[in-house]
C-alpha positions in Angstrom: -0.2 0.0 0.1 1.0 3.2 -0.8 1.6 6.0 1.7 -0.8 8.1 -0.2 -3.8 5.6 0.4 -2.8 5.1 4.2 -3.1 8.7 4.6 -6.7 8.7 3.2 -7.5 5.5 5.2 -6.3 7.1 8.4 -8.3 10.4 7.8 -11.3 8.4 7.0 -11.0 6.6 10.1 -10.3 9.8 11.8 -13.2 11.4 10.4 -15.7 8.9 11.2 -14.5 8.5 15.0 -14.7 12.3 15.2 -18.4 12.1 13.7 -19.3 9.2 16.1 -17.8 11.0 19.1 -19.8 13.9 18.4 -23.2 12.1 17.9 -22.4 10.6 21.2 -21.9 13.9 22.7 -24.8 15.1 21.3 -27.2 12.1 22.6 -25.4 12.7 26.0 -26.2 16.3 25.8 -29.7 16.3 24.8 -31.2 12.9 26.2 -28.9 11.6 29.1 -28.0 14.4 30.8 -31.5 15.6 31.4 -32.5 12.0 32.6 -29.5 11.9 35.0 -30.6 15.3 36.7 -33.9 14.5 37.0 -32.8 11.4 38.8 -30.3 13.1 40.8 -33.1 15.6 41.7 -35.4 12.6 42.9 -32.8 11.1 44.9 -31.7 13.9 46.7 -35.4 15.3 47.1 -36.3 11.7 48.5 -33.3 11.8 50.9 -33.9 15.3 52.1 -37.5 14.5 52.8 -36.6 11.5 54.8 -34.1 13.4 56.8 -36.8 16.1 57.2 -39.2 13.6 58.8 -36.7 12.2 61.2 -35.8 15.3 62.4 -39.0 16.4 62.9 -40.0 13.4 64.8 -36.7 13.8 66.7 -37.7 17.5 67.6 -41.1 16.4 69.0 -39.7 13.6 71.2 -37.3 16.3 72.4 -39.7 18.9 73.2 -42.1 16.6 74.9 -39.1 15.2 77.2 -38.0 19.2 77.9 -41.6 19.6 78.8 -41.9 16.7 81.1 -38.6 17.3 82.8 -38.3 20.9 83.2 -41.8 22.4 83.0 -44.6 19.8 84.1 -42.4 17.6 86.1 -44.9 14.9 87.2 -47.9 16.1 84.8 -47.0 14.4 81.5 -50.6 15.0 80.4 -49.9 18.5 80.6 -47.1 18.1 78.4 -49.2 16.3 75.8 -51.8 18.9 75.9 -49.4 21.6 75.2 -47.9 19.5 72.3 -51.2 18.7 71.0 -52.5 22.7 71.1 -49.4 23.3 69.3 -49.9 20.6 66.6 -53.7 21.8 65.9 -52.7 25.6 65.9 -50.3 24.8 63.2 -52.6 22.6 61.5 -55.3 25.3 61.4 -52.9 27.8 60.2 -51.7 25.4 57.3 -55.5 24.7 56.3 -56.1 28.6 56.4 -53.4 28.9 53.9 -54.5 26.3 51.4 -55.4 27.3 48.1 -58.6 25.8 46.3 -57.7 23.6 43.2 -58.8 24.8 40.2 -62.1 23.0 38.4 -61.1 20.9 35.5 -63.3 20.5 32.9 
């Protein structure tokens, strides 16, 4: 094979590989990257949601124990009454701030 044929063959292979690489980059940027970002968003959102539930539970347990030990020693029912009143008030505020769902036809 002459040197000119080898240059043409290597140029053809280089161009074909460059085009293939370009197509793969386009597929990654247009299709796979949004899917990966959405998956990451769902996964991190799930982790944050579960962590917030755990932290909220720990906060309520700590608040009840704080009330039982320091504020209402010997009267646990009063601690539960205060926590219940706080929960009820919070629920009423959230309920009041809700927005109606638009009617679908």
